[in-house]
ZAVEXPA-596928 format. One line per 5 residues: number of its first residue (from 0); their letters; for each residue x, y, z of C-alpha. Coordinates in nm, 3 decimals, decimal comma, always signed. Example, Ala and Ser with C-alpha at 12.3 -4.5 7.8 and 13.67 -1.06 7.14 Angstrom:
2
0	as	+1,230:-0,450:+0,780 | +1,367:-0,106:+0,714
***
This chain:
546
0	mnyfi	-4,235:+0,734:+3,692 | -4,593:+0,612:+3,705 | -4,565:+0,328:+3,437 | -4,941:+0,251:+3,468 | -5,087:+0,563:+3,473
5	laavf	-4,890:+0,647:+3,182 | -5,040:+0,350:+3,051 | -5,365:+0,428:+3,105 | -5,328:+0,776:+2,980 | -5,207:+0,643:+2,646
10	vvyfv	-5,428:+0,355:+2,588 | -5,766:+0,560:+2,596 | -5,561:+0,812:+2,406 | -5,436:+0,580:+2,096 | -5,771:+0,423:+2,089
15	lvayv	-5,958:+0,713:+2,062 | -5,721:+0,827:+1,762 | -5,745:+0,497:+1,629 | -6,167:+0,511:+1,675 | -6,167:+0,843:+1,504
20	gyraw	-5,939:+0,753:+1,236 | -6,120:+0,425:+1,163 | -6,438:+0,645:+1,105 | -6,251:+0,854:+0,874 | -6,129:+0,630:+0,674
25	kstqs	-6,485:+0,441:+0,610 | -6,663:+0,768:+0,532 | -6,405:+0,839:+0,250 | -6,523:+0,697:-0,063 | -6,362:+0,943:-0,370
30	tedfl	-6,066:+1,136:-0,435 | -6,302:+1,430:-0,342 | -6,343:+1,297:+0,049 | -5,974:+1,210:+0,051 | -5,865:+1,577:-0,060
35	vagrs	-6,174:+1,838:+0,108 | -6,394:+1,594:+0,284 | -6,669:+1,604:+0,024 | -6,687:+1,919:+0,114 | -6,949:+1,897:+0,421
40	thpyv	-6,727:+1,943:+0,725 | -6,908:+2,043:+1,063 | -6,809:+2,399:+1,158 | -6,665:+2,254:+1,522 | -6,442:+2,002:+1,321
45	malsy	-6,334:+2,291:+1,095 | -6,265:+2,528:+1,351 | -6,034:+2,300:+1,571 | -5,883:+2,157:+1,250 | -5,795:+2,494:+1,140
50	gatfi	-5,675:+2,617:+1,480 | -5,485:+2,285:+1,578 | -5,311:+2,303:+1,209 | -5,215:+2,616:+1,268 | -5,095:+2,583:+1,627
55	staai	-4,839:+2,318:+1,712 | -4,579:+2,188:+1,906 | -4,381:+2,509:+1,738 | -4,599:+2,729:+1,939 | -4,585:+2,587:+2,231
60	vgfgg	-4,267:+2,437:+2,269 | -4,099:+2,638:+2,033 | -4,204:+2,981:+2,095 | -4,320:+2,942:+2,473 | -3,907:+2,900:+2,485
65	vaaty	-3,912:+3,214:+2,266 | -4,132:+3,404:+2,558 | -3,896:+3,256:+2,834 | -3,632:+3,430:+2,638 | -3,698:+3,757:+2,481
70	gmgil	-4,019:+3,827:+2,719 | -4,386:+3,894:+2,718 | -4,362:+4,096:+2,401 | -4,393:+3,811:+2,225 | -4,808:+3,805:+2,314
75	wlafl	-4,813:+4,099:+2,013 | -4,823:+3,735:+1,846 | -5,084:+3,576:+1,983 | -5,290:+3,918:+1,902 | -5,195:+3,893:+1,517
80	nilvg	-5,268:+3,526:+1,534 | -5,649:+3,615:+1,635 | -5,659:+3,893:+1,442 | -5,516:+3,859:+1,084 | -5,512:+3,449:+1,142
85	mfiaf	-5,846:+3,416:+1,180 | -6,046:+3,726:+1,171 | -5,912:+3,859:+0,858 | -5,835:+3,461:+0,710 | -6,212:+3,409:+0,747
90	vffgk	-6,392:+3,689:+0,698 | -6,212:+3,814:+0,411 | -6,024:+3,537:+0,236 | -6,195:+3,222:+0,351 | -6,554:+3,284:+0,236
95	rtrrm	-6,429:+3,385:-0,117 | -6,183:+3,113:-0,116 | -6,464:+2,895:-0,105 | -6,666:+2,997:-0,327 | -6,381:+2,995:-0,613
100	gvnfd	-6,286:+2,686:-0,505 | -6,645:+2,571:-0,605 | -6,663:+2,724:-0,884 | -6,341:+2,574:-1,016 | -6,427:+2,242:-0,833
105	tltfp	-6,042:+2,288:-0,686 | -5,929:+2,015:-0,413 | -5,618:+2,198:-0,292 | -5,455:+2,516:-0,282 | -5,195:+2,495:-0,576
110	eflgr	-5,475:+2,383:-0,809 | -5,685:+2,686:-0,689 | -5,422:+2,929:-0,789 | -5,375:+2,709:-1,114 | -5,751:+2,733:-1,237
115	rfdsk	-5,802:+3,098:-1,105 | -5,522:+3,204:-1,376 | -5,575:+2,900:-1,601 | -5,231:+2,775:-1,578 | -5,088:+2,442:-1,489
120	fiqyf	-4,767:+2,584:-1,471 | -4,878:+2,778:-1,166 | -4,998:+2,469:-0,981 | -4,681:+2,245:-1,100 | -4,438:+2,511:-0,971
125	sggli	-4,695:+2,567:-0,627 | -4,706:+2,234:-0,543 | -4,335:+2,141:-0,610 | -4,275:+2,468:-0,412 | -4,499:+2,341:-0,120
130	fcamp	-4,354:+1,958:-0,160 | -3,997:+2,072:-0,111 | -4,067:+2,305:+0,167 | -4,287:+2,158:+0,365 | -4,084:+1,879:+0,540
135	iyasv	-3,829:+2,189:+0,714 | -4,183:+2,269:+0,892 | -4,311:+1,885:+0,924 | -3,977:+1,821:+1,079 | -3,945:+2,094:+1,399
140	vliga	-4,309:+2,000:+1,485 | -4,171:+1,627:+1,521 | -3,854:+1,782:+1,700 | -4,104:+1,981:+1,952 | -4,319:+1,704:+2,064
145	arfme	-3,971:+1,462:+2,080 | -3,808:+1,680:+2,316 | -4,062:+1,662:+2,503 | -4,077:+1,281:+2,513 | -3,707:+1,279:+2,548
150	sslli	-3,714:+1,484:+2,875 | -4,050:+1,407:+3,041 | -4,074:+1,032:+2,970 | -3,692:+0,932:+2,923 | -3,710:+0,828:+2,610
155	nfnva	-3,412:+0,840:+2,301 | -3,485:+1,140:+2,104 | -3,420:+0,954:+1,789 | -3,682:+0,692:+1,929 | -3,949:+0,908:+1,999
160	llila	-3,942:+1,075:+1,649 | -3,988:+0,741:+1,475 | -4,283:+0,673:+1,706 | -4,440:+1,018:+1,641 | -4,388:+0,982:+1,240
165	vvvca	-4,515:+0,652:+1,225 | -4,851:+0,687:+1,429 | -4,940:+1,050:+1,246 | -4,863:+0,841:+0,885 | -5,118:+0,580:+0,922
170	yvffg	-5,449:+0,764:+1,006 | -5,332:+0,981:+0,741 | -5,228:+0,779:+0,467 | -5,600:+0,564:+0,510 | -5,813:+0,852:+0,615
175	gikgv	-5,714:+1,139:+0,418 | -5,834:+1,482:+0,489 | -6,103:+1,289:+0,691 | -5,891:+1,161:+0,914 | -5,719:+1,468:+0,951
180	mytda	-5,983:+1,692:+1,080 | -6,166:+1,431:+1,294 | -5,864:+1,377:+1,436 | -5,779:+1,763:+1,453 | -6,136:+1,813:+1,691
185	lqgti	-6,033:+1,541:+1,917 | -5,668:+1,662:+1,935 | -5,777:+2,027:+1,955 | -6,021:+1,958:+2,241 | -5,693:+1,792:+2,453
190	mflgm	-5,510:+2,089:+2,387 | -5,770:+2,349:+2,524 | -5,774:+2,163:+2,790 | -5,453:+2,109:+2,878 | -5,368:+2,472:+2,825
195	vfllv	-5,632:+2,600:+3,030 | -5,513:+2,409:+3,328 | -5,119:+2,457:+3,265 | -5,206:+2,814:+3,287 | -5,426:+2,863:+3,611
200	fvywt	-5,195:+2,579:+3,784 | -4,890:+2,837:+3,672 | -5,033:+3,141:+3,864 | -5,181:+2,920:+4,132 | -4,781:+2,813:+4,197
205	lggvt	-4,652:+3,099:+4,140 | -4,901:+3,291:+4,412 | -5,130:+3,492:+4,156 | -5,131:+3,672:+3,845 | -5,006:+4,014:+4,002
210	eshla	-4,777:+3,843:+4,196 | -4,596:+3,616:+3,943 | -4,583:+3,906:+3,651 | -4,447:+4,152:+3,945 | -4,174:+3,840:+4,051
215	ltnla	-4,105:+3,831:+3,664 | -4,081:+4,244:+3,686 | -3,795:+4,207:+3,941 | -3,599:+3,948:+3,779 | -3,520:+4,208:+3,525
220	shypa	-3,164:+4,253:+3,684 | -3,042:+3,893:+3,629 | -3,148:+3,940:+3,278 | -2,847:+3,726:+3,056 | -2,599:+3,967:+2,956
225	slaad	-2,557:+3,807:+2,637 | -2,928:+3,840:+2,570 | -2,900:+4,177:+2,691 | -2,614:+4,272:+2,441 | -2,840:+4,165:+2,162
230	ggtgw	-3,130:+4,430:+2,270 | -3,298:+4,254:+2,546 | -3,435:+4,418:+2,828 | -3,576:+4,226:+3,054 | -3,921:+4,002:+3,031
235	tsfla	-4,192:+4,255:+3,117 | -4,055:+4,528:+2,885 | -4,040:+4,507:+2,481 | -3,704:+4,469:+2,319 | -3,459:+4,799:+2,234
240	fnstm	-3,570:+4,913:+1,921 | -3,351:+4,818:+1,612 | -3,179:+4,527:+1,793 | -3,057:+4,198:+1,650 | -3,344:+4,045:+1,887
245	wwslv	-3,622:+4,318:+1,798 | -3,584:+4,273:+1,465 | -3,625:+3,828:+1,488 | -3,922:+3,886:+1,702 | -4,084:+4,131:+1,526
250	stmml	-3,980:+4,075:+1,182 | -3,938:+3,671:+1,151 | -4,190:+3,587:+1,441 | -4,455:+3,835:+1,455 | -4,489:+3,920:+1,068
255	gvgig	-4,368:+3,601:+0,939 | -4,616:+3,380:+1,121 | -4,892:+3,642:+1,238 | -4,920:+3,753:+0,881 | -4,761:+3,459:+0,668
260	alsqp	-5,042:+3,257:+0,784 | -5,307:+3,363:+0,543 | -5,085:+3,219:+0,277 | -5,053:+2,836:+0,424 | -5,141:+2,602:+0,178
265	qlavr	-5,251:+2,337:+0,483 | -5,486:+2,620:+0,632 | -5,662:+2,771:+0,306 | -5,745:+2,417:+0,198 | -5,996:+2,366:+0,507
270	fmtvk	-6,165:+2,666:+0,379 | -6,280:+2,437:+0,076 | -6,401:+2,163:+0,351 | -6,747:+2,344:+0,448 | -7,033:+2,377:+0,227
275	sdrel	-7,169:+2,718:+0,288 | -7,036:+3,025:+0,458 | -7,269:+3,029:+0,741 | -7,032:+2,721:+0,841 | -6,713:+2,965:+0,840
280	nrsll	-6,892:+3,214:+1,023 | -6,990:+2,932:+1,285 | -6,619:+2,839:+1,276 | -6,502:+3,162:+1,330 | -6,545:+3,239:+1,716
285	igalf	-6,449:+2,868:+1,795 | -6,091:+2,887:+1,617 | -6,069:+3,223:+1,776 | -6,115:+3,128:+2,099 | -5,908:+2,810:+2,055
290	igvit	-5,604:+3,016:+1,928 | -5,661:+3,288:+2,180 | -5,634:+3,039:+2,480 | -5,360:+2,815:+2,331 | -5,118:+3,018:+2,219
295	gsayi	-5,135:+3,285:+2,538 | -5,075:+3,026:+2,763 | -4,813:+2,896:+2,609 | -4,668:+3,259:+2,584 | -4,734:+3,307:+2,941
300	vgals	-4,583:+3,043:+3,084 | -4,295:+3,028:+2,904 | -4,181:+3,398:+3,052 | -4,327:+3,289:+3,399 | -4,093:+3,005:+3,401
305	nvyff	-3,779:+3,184:+3,455 | -3,964:+3,301:+3,820 | -3,966:+2,926:+3,901 | -3,628:+2,825:+3,782 | -3,507:+3,123:+3,991
310	nnfgk	-3,708:+3,065:+4,250 | -3,559:+2,688:+4,245 | -3,262:+2,655:+4,084 | -3,108:+3,010:+4,114 | -3,095:+3,055:+3,763
315	vaidf	-3,295:+3,178:+3,460 | -3,498:+2,915:+3,200 | -3,216:+2,971:+2,966 | -2,915:+2,946:+3,164 | -3,085:+2,630:+3,321
320	vggni	-3,169:+2,433:+2,995 | -2,783:+2,530:+2,885 | -2,914:+2,759:+2,623 | -3,140:+2,521:+2,425 | -3,450:+2,721:+2,403
325	dsiip	-3,654:+2,433:+2,295 | -3,586:+2,226:+2,601 | -3,691:+2,482:+2,853 | -4,124:+2,435:+2,799 | -4,042:+2,046:+2,838
330	tfisl	-3,782:+2,066:+3,136 | -4,025:+2,314:+3,332 | -4,339:+2,102:+3,268 | -4,109:+1,800:+3,382 | -3,999:+1,955:+3,703
335	alpew	-4,279:+2,194:+3,840 | -4,630:+2,012:+3,751 | -4,741:+1,698:+3,936 | -4,583:+1,359:+3,766 | -4,993:+1,317:+3,625
340	fvyif	-5,023:+1,598:+3,451 | -4,695:+1,574:+3,277 | -4,874:+1,247:+3,102 | -5,166:+1,476:+3,035 | -4,973:+1,743:+2,863
345	llsll	-4,767:+1,487:+2,680 | -5,118:+1,405:+2,546 | -5,156:+1,796:+2,494 | -4,845:+1,825:+2,278 | -4,875:+1,496:+2,100
350	aaams	-5,203:+1,607:+2,030 | -5,042:+1,968:+1,903 | -4,745:+1,780:+1,701 | -4,986:+1,543:+1,533 | -5,233:+1,737:+1,404
355	tlsaq	-5,034:+1,989:+1,253 | -4,814:+1,717:+1,117 | -5,103:+1,514:+0,966 | -5,187:+1,838:+0,806 | -4,855:+1,894:+0,656
360	lhtqg	-4,818:+1,574:+0,559 | -5,155:+1,574:+0,362 | -5,053:+1,880:+0,168 | -4,718:+1,697:+0,112 | -4,906:+1,386:-0,072
365	tslgh	-5,137:+1,585:-0,239 | -4,892:+1,835:-0,399 | -4,721:+1,573:-0,539 | -4,987:+1,351:-0,631 | -5,277:+1,591:-0,754
370	divea	-5,075:+1,927:-0,811 | -4,773:+1,741:-1,029 | -4,857:+1,401:-1,142 | -5,230:+1,460:-1,187 | -5,209:+1,805:-1,330
375	iktrk	-4,927:+1,660:-1,574 | -5,181:+1,391:-1,739 | -5,432:+1,659:-1,781 | -5,243:+1,949:-1,940 | -5,443:+2,043:-2,213
380	esale	-5,781:+2,058:-2,015 | -5,824:+2,440:-1,980 | -6,008:+2,517:-1,630 | -6,330:+2,632:-1,787 | -6,369:+2,279:-1,914
385	aakne	-6,268:+2,115:-1,622 | -6,436:+2,334:-1,352 | -6,759:+2,265:-1,599 | -6,735:+1,943:-1,594 | -6,863:+1,851:-1,290
390	ssnkn	-6,720:+1,474:-1,234 | -6,380:+1,633:-1,330 | -6,221:+1,594:-0,965 | -6,427:+1,331:-0,870 | -6,349:+1,073:-1,103
395	kssvp	-5,936:+1,102:-1,138 | -5,763:+0,897:-0,905 | -5,476:+1,094:-0,777 | -5,493:+0,884:-0,437 | -5,201:+0,620:-0,490
400	itkig	-4,949:+0,884:-0,600 | -5,071:+1,121:-0,312 | -5,005:+0,858:-0,055 | -4,682:+0,798:-0,184 | -4,611:+1,131:-0,152
405	iligv	-4,735:+1,164:+0,249 | -4,459:+0,843:+0,308 | -4,208:+1,035:+0,132 | -4,287:+1,363:+0,310 | -4,265:+1,137:+0,623
410	ilavv	-3,928:+1,041:+0,567 | -3,796:+1,356:+0,461 | -3,956:+1,511:+0,801 | -3,765:+1,235:+1,016 | -3,443:+1,303:+0,848
415	lglil	-3,426:+1,675:+0,918 | -3,554:+1,580:+1,229 | -3,234:+1,365:+1,324 | -2,979:+1,630:+1,200 | -3,139:+2,002:+1,234
420	pgsiv	-2,936:+2,174:+1,516 | -3,108:+2,266:+1,870 | -3,352:+2,597:+1,911 | -3,444:+2,545:+1,589 | -3,825:+2,527:+1,638
425	algts	-3,966:+2,887:+1,636 | -3,712:+2,960:+1,328 | -3,803:+2,705:+1,115 | -4,196:+2,770:+1,166 | -4,126:+3,127:+1,126
430	lfmgi	-3,937:+3,087:+0,758 | -4,144:+2,837:+0,621 | -4,437:+3,077:+0,652 | -4,224:+3,352:+0,562 | -4,111:+3,137:+0,225
435	caaaf	-4,503:+3,095:+0,172 | -4,608:+3,445:+0,226 | -4,346:+3,544:-0,014 | -4,408:+3,306:-0,268 | -4,797:+3,327:-0,246
440	lpvyt	-4,963:+3,619:-0,042 | -4,960:+3,827:-0,270 | -5,079:+3,635:-0,596 | -5,320:+3,465:-0,391 | -5,452:+3,826:-0,216
445	aalfw	-5,474:+3,970:-0,597 | -5,673:+3,611:-0,692 | -5,949:+3,639:-0,468 | -5,992:+4,077:-0,502 | -5,838:+4,185:-0,814
450	krttk	-5,998:+4,124:-1,126 | -5,738:+4,263:-1,327 | -5,461:+4,047:-1,232 | -5,318:+3,806:-1,546 | -5,173:+3,503:-1,591
455	agtig	-4,842:+3,649:-1,683 | -4,850:+3,870:-1,362 | -4,909:+3,584:-1,107 | -4,638:+3,388:-1,248 | -4,401:+3,619:-1,217
460	gilsg	-4,541:+3,728:-0,869 | -4,473:+3,362:-0,752 | -4,163:+3,344:-0,891 | -3,962:+3,673:-0,798 | -4,122:+3,595:-0,436
465	tivsl	-3,948:+3,272:-0,395 | -3,643:+3,373:-0,590 | -3,574:+3,664:-0,383 | -3,678:+3,506:-0,041 | -3,474:+3,210:-0,127
470	flllf	-3,120:+3,430:-0,201 | -3,217:+3,620:+0,088 | -3,205:+3,332:+0,317 | -2,904:+3,185:+0,164 | -2,659:+3,487:+0,152
475	iykkt	-2,826:+3,758:+0,336 | -3,005:+3,634:+0,659 | -2,784:+3,572:+0,900 | -2,941:+3,269:+1,046 | -2,958:+3,078:+0,779
480	avglg	-2,662:+3,231:+0,596 | -2,433:+3,152:+0,875 | -2,606:+2,781:+0,922 | -2,613:+2,660:+0,616 | -2,318:+2,777:+0,467
485	icqfl	-2,370:+2,798:+0,148 | -2,278:+3,208:+0,088 | -1,895:+3,095:+0,276 | -1,848:+2,831:+0,024 | -1,890:+3,036:-0,308
490	tgkam	-1,819:+3,351:-0,174 | -1,592:+3,335:+0,085 | -1,808:+3,539:+0,304 | -2,064:+3,441:+0,601 | -2,316:+3,682:+0,493
495	liptm	-2,281:+3,950:+0,205 | -2,457:+4,289:+0,382 | -2,325:+4,195:+0,770 | -2,480:+4,555:+0,861 | -2,786:+4,595:+1,062
500	pwcsm	-3,076:+4,573:+0,988 | -3,031:+4,351:+0,688 | -2,849:+4,094:+0,834 | -3,151:+4,042:+1,059 | -3,437:+4,120:+0,835
505	dvmlv	-3,702:+3,872:+0,819 | -3,667:+3,773:+0,435 | -4,098:+3,852:+0,391 | -4,007:+4,209:+0,460 | -3,847:+4,276:+0,159
510	avpis	-4,009:+3,954:-0,084 | -4,358:+4,020:-0,034 | -4,324:+4,365:-0,165 | -4,124:+4,279:-0,453 | -4,365:+3,998:-0,514
515	aivti	-4,689:+4,236:-0,507 | -4,508:+4,502:-0,730 | -4,398:+4,206:-0,961 | -4,785:+4,090:-0,983 | -4,948:+4,431:-1,030
520	vvsll	-4,670:+4,551:-1,311 | -4,681:+4,303:-1,488 | -5,052:+4,222:-1,467 | -5,112:+4,602:-1,615 | -4,840:+4,528:-1,903
525	tkpme	-4,988:+4,204:-1,979 | -5,373:+4,118:-2,187 | -5,626:+4,116:-1,891 | -5,783:+3,765:-1,891 | -6,106:+3,697:-2,070
530	kefvd	-6,405:+3,872:-1,944 | -6,606:+3,540:-1,966 | -6,324:+3,346:-1,725 | -6,311:+3,634:-1,494 | -6,679:+3,651:-1,457
535	fafkg	-6,682:+3,310:-1,371 | -6,438:+3,267:-1,111 | -6,631:+3,540:-0,951 | -6,924:+3,383:-0,989 | -7,144:+3,416:-0,646
540	indyk	-6,888:+3,689:-0,493 | -7,177:+3,934:-0,381 | -6,937:+4,252:-0,416 | -6,781:+4,173:-0,722 | -6,874:+4,430:-0,963
545	d	-6,834:+4,511:-1,336
***
């Protein structure tokens, strides 16, 4: 290991991060600056921040490892990331979110839902759910980066977790969302360049595009028997329909992440940081290119790593690393690529981890400080009163409590990172996005597109989605029910329904439809919201019609 090169790379990187963080700190003067960057973010910064928040070490390390195990079929997730996570999110959800956010002067996603339906309870509950669930996602992001530092730099895993957590906490704590977004833009640029080089280098090392994919196809006879028993058919063919692996890939990873991204609070708030729809349009192309390159490269490289391991060690990837999916990409990078690139790629992974983790910590902090504590202080203030008072959010000082929330989030993420089992990165990401989709996707969609939605319908939708998803996770879904052991403790059974496909079907496929049905039925059965309020909510949305 060349410590001089390593030190030089890291010094330059951290100097740049420190400079960007300092600029963000100097320009953060108000609560609005801290929470939504003063609603004046540059399109490039917005696009890279959205993309870097969306794509973390979970995509590179976790889902890259999944690709090495499940095969190229996971490229459908990259397609959904672009179609749903970028195009639909920006064109259909982003513009309406930005306009309604301005109408109601909202600074966070829970506040957006709360003011849209004039309900403090919605804001409290949404903020509390996010604050409690986000540590799961944050911890697996930490784990992904720490695993790479462990395998490539021989740093103790626990020490690596602490280093990452302290660095990220510092610039989020002082710079708020400006610190998050400015550093995201820097880190996103590093990620993009690193992944492009990685993809090109891997194809070159394996003899070219056609040759490497043909070699991967020819490895089908060496596909692990244990995976074949669960539905695997090889790395260039799709999984057996209705098998355990098919449900895991299609429902949990592809749909859970591909569609679940629409209701991610740390992503939705990005739409409120720009001043007009034009900035969103300009951000879309940049963001789509970024996400397509990052995810596509990670998944292709993950699958092709099997060719490298087999050619050099006589084993496929999952066998070579001893069964831990999260170790495949770090091990491959450390062994297959030049030493200098290991350091550069480490920066790419650190950038991916730090960008996503910083957004998660900022979202946790705002959930506690702004959506729970500050909302309780102003519980008697109606949504219209708050929105029409232009200084309502600007003069509030929820920043100190938000910073306490950030510190709590860091501690929880580190603790979970130390106790969670192996092969958890991709699963943890999918589960968090699935819970958010169950709780928020139907009501968020209704808030933007259906003026007949009522407060009672929204509360019913959020509560039903949350309760159903948690029940399924604890008692039905095999990976979590068995892992947590609560079902075993209470009922004496590992899971209540051990038969296919229920034990392998992602909770989102059940919870989201139930939440949507409850939202619609309860809204139709309860009194519509006042026309003045609805008109105010949809003010400026061109296709809104009475």
